[in-house]
C-alpha positions, 0 to 999 in steps of 0.5 A: 059554889056547887054542892057536889062535882062528880068526875068519872074516869073512863078508858074504852068500853063506852057501853059501860060508861053510858050504862053507868051514866044511865044509872047515875041520872035515871036510877039513883037519887043523884037528881035530888041533890041541887047544884051539881056537876058531872064530868068525864075524864076520858083516856082513850080515842074510842069514846062515845057518849049517848045523845041523852047525856050530851048536855048533862056532862062535861068531857075532859079528854086526856090528850097526853095519854096514848091509847096503848099506855097503861095509864095513871089513875093517880094523875086522873084523880089529881086532875079531878081535885084541881078542876073540882075544888080549884082553890082549897081555901076558896073552893068551887064546890063543897064535895068532889067525888071520883068514880071509875066508869064501871061502878055500880051505884047504890040507889041512895048513894047521893043522899047517903054520901051527904050524910056521911060528909056531915061527919067525915071529910074523906069517904070511900066505897067498897071496891078500892077507889071505885068511888072516893069522896072528898071535902077540901079539908081532907085534901088539905090534910092528906095531900094529892095522889102520888103520881109516881104510882102507875099501877091500880093498887099501890096508889090507893095503898099510899093514899089511904095510908096517908088518910089513916096517918094524917086524917084518921078521925075524919076518914071513913074507909070502907074498902071491904074488897081489900080489907082496908077499913077505918070507921067503917061502922058508920058506912052508908051504901054508896056502891055495891060489890058487883064488879064489872072489870073482869070480862075475859077479853078486857081483863086480858088485853088491858089489865094483865098484859106485859106492860101492866105487869111491869108497871105493877112490879115498879109500883111495888118497889116504889111503895116499899122504898117510900114506906121502908122502916116506918113500921115494925114490919117492912111493907108487904102486899098483905098488911099494907096494900091488902088486909089492914090489921087492928094493930096497923090501924091503931099504931100506923106507920110513922113517916121518916126522912126517907118518906119523901113527897114532892109538890107537883102542882104548887099553885094548888098545893100551896094550901095543903098542910105540907109541913112535917110531911117530908115534902121537898122544899118544906123540910128544914135543911132543904136548900135553894138551888140559886139564892141570889138575884137572876143577874147575880147568881153564882151557883150558890145555895141557901137555906130554904128559910131564906127566900131568894126573891121575897124578903122575910118570906120562906116556903117551909112552915115551922 
């Protein structure tokens, strides 16, 4: 079993990626941690790795994402969780860390992270999802990232909200930039507040074009309808996506029958605590589309508690 696996997501800007790798390997305490692994999730054909890193990293090329796509970081983070842990009940590593390519790591981030994970199973840095770290127990409680959110901010709002609801005592969220803070008094530096994603050309081309604006609009709708009627006030940008209040943290939203989730990777999510979280197929009253044998199907539906193929088994847990 590995002690720690790092997954760095990158899109264009190979100079930024190689600079981050130089900082990681040569200017932080990462090498102090034994038995580690570094992976790159590449999302663009414009990719270059400096020769010194060829034998230090694995590269996973995302061939399903065209260069002009606005992207889906939630899918990248799920890819990291699946490749990192492989099996939540028999994990391939103790810790999975996801990073964006323009993160500025604190010199002692790795040893600080190990210390934080002695108490918390889910840990974030200062800038949104620039660095997020998981033990398998956290994923079993919180679940996977919701890939229906294709904009940067709303996927975090949804995932961090679920961490607050389902893993409150074991989550340390230190996202000071968006003022989402949970158990932040225990924070040990992982990253700095330096932001390298606002170069004028890059910002305009890749983050503020019309496609990105459309993705943002649809993600706001997704967040609203997913979490509608779960708290005393309806979802808004300030208070949900940005700026958690003390009352919001002490009395977080309560998911209802409309807060629907879907299992996208059943082979991996079978070990996540899905019962009671409105996952379709794990809710009382859900139905099998066809509940008779293949040769005898008559377009009949049956209760989810009656497994159509395995006697005495069911999907939904009581």
